[in-house]
N, C-alpha and C positions, 0 to 999 in steps of 0.2 A: 519657805514660810514655816513658822513655829506651829506646833500642834497643841491642842488642849482637849482634855476630857471634861465634859460637863456632867455634874452630879446633882441630882435633885431628890429631896425627900418630900414625897407626896403625903400630905396630912389632911385631916378633915377641914382645916382652915383654908388651905390653899388649893384644894383639889379642883375647884372650878376654874382656876386661872393659872395653874402650874405651867401649862403649855405656852401661855403668853409670856410668862417669866423666862422660860427656856429660850423662846424666840428672841426676847430682849437681850439675853446673854449672848446669843449667836451674833446679833447685830453689833453688840459692843465689842466682841472678840474680833469680828471682821474689821472694825475700825482700827483696832490695835494690831492688825496684820497677823492674827492667829487663825488657824484652820481648825474646825471642829473635827476631832478624830473619832469621837464616840460620845453618846449621851447615855447616862445610866440613871434610871428612875427607880426609887424604892418606895413602895407603899408602907407608910409608917402609922401604926396605931398610936405611938407616942414617940417623942423625940428622945434620942439617947443623949443624956446631958454631957456625956464624956466625948462622944465623937459624932453626934447628930444621927448618923445612920448606924446600922447594926454590924456586929463583928463579922458575920458571914459575908455581907455585902462588901465590907472593906477588903476582905481577902480576895473576892472576885475582882474588885477594882485594881488591887495590887497586881494580880496576875495579868489583867488586861493591860496595865501600865507597863509591865515587863515586856509585853509583846509589842505594844504600839509606840513605846518610848516617847510619851508626851512631855512637853516642856512645862505644862501648867495643868493643875487640877482646879476647876472652877466650881464652887458650890453655889447653887442657886439660892439656897436658904442662908439666912444670916447666921454666921458662926460666932459663938461667944469666944472670949479670949481663951478659956479653958479648952473648948473644942478645937480651936485653931492650933494651940500648942500641942495637943495630943495627936492631931492629924499630921502636923509637921513632923513630929517624932516618928509616927508610924510610916509615913511615906519617904522619910529621910531626904533624899536629894531632889525630889520633885517639888516645885514651888506650889504653894497653896494660896488660894485667894477666894473670897466670897463676893456676892453681888455688890455689896457696899464698896468693897475694895476696887472692883472693876469700874464702878461708876466714878469713884474718886480719881482713878487713872484717866478716865475720859475728861473729867472736869479739869484736871491738871493740863491736859493738852489743849483744851478749849479756852481756858482763861486768857484774856488779852489785856485787860487793864490792870493797873497796880493793885487796885482793891480786889478784883477777882482772883488774882494770883495769890494774894495774901490770905484771902478767905479759904481758898482751896488748900494751900499749904497748911493752914491751921487745922482744917478738917482732917487732912491726911495724918498729921502728927498726933492728933487726939485719937484717931483710929488706930494708929501704930502703937502708941504707948503701952496699952495693956497686952499687946500681942507680941512684944519682943521676946525672943527665945535665945537660948545659948547659941543657936546656929547663926542667928543674925542675918539670915537671907532676906527676910522681909525688910529689915533695917537698911541693908545696902541698896535695895530696890526703891523703897518708898522715901527714904530720907537721905539719898545720896547728895542732896544739895546743902546739907548742914555740916559738912566736914567729916563724914565718916570715911574710914579708909578700908572698909571691907570686913567680912566676918572674922571674928576671933581676935581682932587686934586690940580691942579695949574691953574692959570688964563691963558687965551688964549695967551695974550701978552708974558707971561713968556715962554710958550711952543714954540712960534715962535722964541723968542730970542735964546733959547737953540738949536733949529734946525739950525738957521743961523750960530751960533757959530760952530756947528758940521760941517756944510757945508764948512766953511772957513778952518777948521782943515783938512778935507779930501782933499781939494784942495792943501794945502801945502804938505801933504804926497804924493799926486799924482805927484807933481812936482819933488820930490826926486826920486820916482819910474821911472818917465819918463827920468830922467838923466841916470839912469842905462840902460834903454831901448835904449837910444840914443847911448851909448857906445857899446852895443851889435850890434846895427844896423851898426855902423861904422866898426866894426870888420868883419861883414858879407860882407859889400861893399868892404873892403880891400882885402878880399879873392879872388876877381876877378871872383867869381862864379855867374852865372846868377841866379836871384831870380824869382821863379815862385810861384804864389799864386792861390790856389783853392778857388773859390768863387761861390756862388749860393744860392739857397733856402735851408732853413733848412731841414734836413732829405733827402737830395739828395744823400747821401753816400760819403760825402767829407772825413770823417775820415777813412772810409774803403779804399778809394783810396790812401789817405795819408799813411796809414799803408803798403799798398801793394808796393808803390813806395819807401818807406824809410825803410821798415822792422822794423818800430817802433811799440810800443804797446800802441797806443793812444785809449782812451775810444771810443768804437763803441756802439752806442745806437740808437734804433729805435725811441726813444722819441725826441721831438724837442729840440733845443738849447743844444745839448750834449756838444758842444765845444763853450766856451765863451772866452777863453784866446787864443791869437795868439800863434801857436806852429810852430817851425821851425826845420828842420833837413836836412841833406844831403840826396839826392836821386840819386842813380846811374841809369842813363839812359842806358848806356852800360859800358863795362869795361874801356873805355877810356874817358868817359864823365859823369860828375855829376853836379847837381844843388843844390841850396838851395830851399827847398819846404816849403811853408807856408800853414797851415790849419787855417781857420778863422771862426768866428761866422756866422751862417746861416742867410740869409735874410728872412724877412717876408713881406707880402703884406702891403702896406701903412706904412712902417717903421716909427714909431713915432719919433719925434725929441728927446724925452727923451732917446730913445734907441740909436739913432745916437750919442748923446752926451755921453752916458754911455760907449760906446765902441769906443770912438774916437781913443784910442791907437791902437785898432785892425785895424780900417780902415786907420789909419795913416800909418801902415805898407804897405798898398796896393800901395801907390804912389811910393814906391821904387822898385816895381816889374818890371821885364823886360818882363813878360808874365803872362797873366791870363789863368787859365783853368776854363771856365764857365761850371759848372756841373749842369745838370738837371735830374730829375727823369722821365724817359720815360714812366713809368707806371702811372704817376699822370694825371688824366683827365684834370687838369688845367695847364698842363705844358707850353702851349703857353703863357698863361697869366703870368706864372712865368718868362718866358724869357723876356717878356715886362717889368715886374716890376724890374728885375735885371738890365736891361739896363737903366731904369729910375734912379735907385739908383746910378749906375756908372756915369751917367750924372750929377746927383745932387752933387756927390763928385768930379766932374771935373777930372775924370780918363779916359775919352774917348780916350786919346792919347796912351794908353797902348794896344798893340796887344793882341789878345786872340785866344784860341782854344775853339770852341763850342763842348761840349760833352754831349750826352744823356747816362745816366747810368741806371742800373737796367733793361736792356732789357730782362733779364731772367724772370722778373715779368710781362711782357706784354703778355697777353694770346691771344690777337687777332692780327694776323700777319698784317691785314690791317692797324692797327694803326701805326705799325712800317713803313710800306710801305708809308703811307701818310706823316709821319714825314721825312722820307728819301727823298721824292720828294720835300718837302717844304724847308728842311734844308740840301741842297746838300753838303755843306762844313763841316757839323758837323760829329763827330765820334759817333759810337754807341757801347757801351761797357757794360760789367758787371764787376765791381771791385770785387764783391763777388765771382763770378765764374771764374774770370780772363780771360774774353773773350775780345779779341781785344786790350789787353794791349800793345802788341808790336807795334800795329798801333799807339797808343797814344804816345808811347816813340819816335817813328820815327817822328811823327808830332811835338813833343816838340823840338827835335833836329833840324828839318828843320826850325822851327820858330825862333830858337835862333842863326842860323848860321850868321845872320847879326850883332849879338852883340859880338860874340866871334869867334876867329879862332879855329875851332875844329880839 
């Protein structure tokens, strides 16, 4: 198994959730079959614009890398193109990647539909373009599907031209795919059925709930980003009333603009919703921060006008009853369910029906 060293810059901004980001990177690396060899955290009063972390810490990491022989250095913080190039020059033969790059790697492996694959490739190429260096290692890894023949075989300007050409080609293909999606959307709207979208953090159990309400067999996976493509199906709330239910890509903290752009089509679906089910993992120790981040993303996408039902899932995984009691006291209007164990699902159905009574005559 390949090895990776995780590197994190702890700042005033991320100090409260840096451990969560590090754990997220560990989970992503495990999915990519990398073993964590070591984790380095540096407390930073300010970000070094050239290399993110300071020169002394870089030297420590270099010595550590000489001893551990890692295949990959993963930076938890987002690296600017300048920082990326300087770090690649400093560490020479060791591959460098940041959190956005790792997430895009996972997205590439998860995408199943033509649209999803095109969106991911477009995001990866846009991420790659300003980060190409003379070494070309990131190019051969991230853009191997566009005809590259390895490091050093073509001039940098030629490589950039090829990537720009491919980006334009993907955008044209996505326009065609989006036309088909628009037709599907019109048909759903014509059906006069209310549209309900399940959204929230990745790994909150969205696909499990979707399967339960629709009786569909959608991939259910404990790994992050199991669902990348928007999935829609009829869901029967009771024998006289059914809805169109959407399952969407899970949110992550500090959702990078590359990912927002990559899944524009998924998020585009959300604005046609009559109701959101905001789903959160009650057993996650950072669930309150997940709630805040989810509302921040909703605000960023100008979707505040859509009503929602707040739902805590996975209550069967909460071992300390005090945790549930505290959540119930603080979030009095939220429901507490277990999609896996089918606990309080009838309450959720009733809540959906109640929330939609102003939209349709039931």
